[in-house]
C-alpha positions in Angstrom: 1.3 -3.3 -6.2 1.2 -0.4 -8.6 -2.6 -0.6 -8.4 -2.6 -0.3 -4.7 -0.1 2.6 -4.8 -2.1 4.3 -7.5 -5.4 4.0 -5.3 -3.4 5.4 -2.3 -2.3 8.3 -4.3 -5.7 9.1 -5.5 -7.1 8.6 -1.9 -4.5 11.2 -0.6 -5.3 13.7 -3.4 -8.9 13.5 -2.6 -8.1 14.0 1.2 -6.0 17.2 0.5 -8.5 18.4 -2.1 -11.1 18.7 0.6 -11.7 22.1 2.1 -9.4 22.7 5.2 -12.3 23.4 7.4 -14.0 20.2 6.5 -10.9 18.4 7.6 -10.2 20.2 10.7 -13.6 21.2 12.3 -14.8 17.7 13.3 -11.6 17.1 15.1 -11.5 20.4 16.7 -15.3 19.8 17.7 -14.2 16.7 19.5 -11.2 18.2 21.2 -13.4 21.2 22.6 -16.2 19.0 23.6 -13.7 16.5 25.4 -12.0 19.4 27.0 -15.3 20.8 28.5 -16.5 17.3 29.6 -13.0 16.7 31.4 -13.0 19.9 33.2 -16.6 19.4 34.3 -15.8 16.1 35.6 -12.7 17.3 37.3 -14.6 19.8 39.2 -17.3 17.2 40.3 -14.5 15.0 41.3 -13.1 17.7 43.7 -16.6 18.0 45.2 -16.6 14.3 45.7 -13.2 14.3 47.5 -14.5 17.1 49.8 -17.7 15.4 50.5 -15.8 12.1 51.3 -14.0 14.0 54.1 -10.9 11.7 54.1 -8.3 14.1 52.6 -7.7 16.1 49.4 -4.9 16.4 46.9 -2.2 18.9 47.7 -3.3 21.8 45.7 -7.0 21.3 47.0 -5.7 21.1 50.7 -4.5 24.6 49.9 -7.7 25.8 48.2 -9.7 24.4 51.0 -7.5 26.0 53.5 -7.9 29.5 51.7 -11.6 29.1 51.6 -11.9 28.3 55.2 -9.9 31.4 56.2 -11.7 33.9 53.8 -15.3 32.6 53.6 -15.0 32.2 49.9 -16.5 29.1 48.2 -13.7 26.6 47.2 -14.7 27.0 43.6 -14.2 30.7 43.8 -10.8 30.1 45.4 -9.7 27.5 42.6 -10.6 30.2 40.2 -8.6 33.0 41.8 -5.5 30.8 42.5 -5.6 29.5 38.9 -5.2 33.1 37.6 -2.6 34.1 40.2 -0.6 30.9 39.2 -0.9 32.0 35.6 0.9 35.1 36.5 3.8 33.1 37.5 4.0 31.8 33.9 5.1 35.2 32.6 8.8 35.0 34.0 8.8 31.3 32.9 7.8 32.3 29.4 4.9 29.9 29.4 2.0 30.5 26.9 -1.4 29.6 27.8 -3.9 27.7 25.3 -7.5 27.8 25.2 -7.6 24.7 27.5 -5.5 26.7 30.1 -8.0 29.5 30.3 -11.1 27.2 30.3 -9.3 25.0 33.0 -8.9 28.2 35.2 -12.5 29.0 35.1 -14.5 25.7 34.8 -13.0 23.4 37.4 -14.0 25.8 40.1 -17.4 26.5 38.6 -18.2 22.8 38.6 -16.7 22.1 42.0 -19.1 24.4 43.5 -22.1 22.9 41.5 -20.9 19.5 42.6 -20.8 20.6 46.2 -24.4 21.9 45.9 -25.6 18.6 44.7 -23.5 16.0 46.5 -24.6 15.3 50.1 -22.1 14.7 52.9 -21.4 11.2 54.1 -21.0 10.5 57.8 -20.8 6.7 57.4 -17.2 5.4 56.8 -18.4 3.0 54.1 -20.0 5.8 52.2 -17.0 7.9 52.7 -14.7 5.3 51.3 -17.0 4.6 48.3 -17.1 8.3 47.5 -13.4 8.6 47.7 -12.9 5.7 45.4 -15.3 7.2 42.9 -13.6 10.6 43.2 -10.1 9.1 42.4 -11.4 7.2 39.5 -13.6 10.1 38.0 -10.5 12.4 38.7 -8.3 10.1 36.6 -11.0 10.1 33.7 -11.2 13.8 33.7 -7.6 14.3 33.6 -7.1 12.0 30.6 -10.1 13.8 28.9 -8.7 17.3 29.2 -5.0 16.4 28.8 -6.0 14.2 25.8 -7.8 17.1 24.2 -4.4 18.7 23.7 -5.7 22.4 24.0 -3.1 23.5 26.8 -2.1 22.4 30.2 -3.8 23.6 33.4 -2.2 26.6 35.3 -0.6 24.3 38.0 0.8 21.9 35.3 2.2 24.8 33.3 4.0 26.0 36.5 5.6 22.7 37.0 6.7 22.0 33.5 7.9 25.8 33.1 9.8 25.6 36.3 11.4 22.3 35.1 12.5 23.8 31.8 13.9 26.9 33.2 15.7 25.5 36.2 16.8 22.1 34.6 15.1 20.2 37.3 13.3 17.1 36.5 9.4 17.4 36.0 9.1 15.0 39.0 11.3 17.1 41.2 9.4 20.3 40.2 6.2 18.7 41.0 7.2 17.2 44.3 8.7 20.5 45.3 5.6 22.6 44.4 3.2 20.1 46.0 5.2 19.8 49.2 4.9 23.6 49.7 1.2 24.0 48.8 0.3 20.9 50.9 2.1 22.5 53.9 0.6 25.8 53.5 -2.9 24.2 53.0 -2.6 22.2 56.1 -1.4 25.2 58.2 -4.6 26.9 56.9 -6.8 24.1 58.0 -7.1 22.2 54.8 -8.0 18.5 55.0 -5.1 16.1 54.9 -5.6 12.5 55.3 -5.9 9.0 53.8 -7.3 10.4 50.6 -4.3 12.5 50.1 -2.0 9.5 50.2 -4.4 7.5 48.0 -4.6 10.2 45.4 -0.8 10.7 45.3 -0.2 6.9 44.7 -3.1 6.2 42.3 -3.6 9.2 40.1 -0.3 8.9 38.1 -0.8 5.2 37.0 -4.5 6.0 36.5 -4.0 8.6 34.1 -1.1 6.9 32.4 -3.4 3.9 31.7 -6.4 6.0 30.4 -4.6 8.8 28.6 -3.9 6.7 25.3 -7.8 5.9 25.2 -8.6 9.7 25.3 -5.8 11.4 23.4 -7.3 13.0 20.1 -5.0 12.0 17.4 -3.2 14.3 15.3 -3.9 13.0 11.9 -3.9 15.1 8.7 -3.8 12.4 6.1 -5.1 8.9 5.7 -2.2 6.2 6.4 0.0 8.7 8.2 0.9 7.6 11.8 -0.7 9.3 14.6 1.5 11.5 16.9 2.0 10.3 20.4 1.1 12.3 23.5 3.5 12.4 26.4 1.7 11.6 29.5 4.3 13.2 31.8 1.6 15.8 33.1 -1.0 14.0 34.9 -3.4 16.5 36.5 -4.4 20.3 36.4 
């Protein structure tokens, strides 16, 4: 037992004797790479939802409605709305992270790229297949960027900030916000349909299932427990 404890002590001493950058940089590289991949996939999944033509999630109904009225691309609208929502963080005293700012820009950029590459489907079978793929890809993308732990998306931060400041539950805050943006988006001409309902029912459980597999562990020393990540926030 003493020998094992002595070896563990030596191992820990060697770990802490290594340069800090040597210990931190590989993990940070993974987090940044995972963040970028997650945001790119999220934007592509948005394009897939649109091409499926069976309904969008509440925020994207709102984005599509604004895009239809202004003539802007939906990606451009996503970026503009993201930064406008970030302004609402100020009275809520929310602080953005690197991932927050990357989210605000990259999802919209990759949504427009996806729309340029993915054709429209007129056959119902193709639309259903594309919708199923969009939900799955969105779940993977959400787990990737949330698991990177570099800051919530603008809309997620609005939800959690509102819950903290008002005392409402996160679920109540999210539901209230999404009902408002869904109604506004529908009035503006955004697409509401079966895909809207399927997304609402599927995305939470899907992200909860995938998030533990994508969460980058907080581990500063061999043998120490890995910090858990709360999967309360399921999407940007």
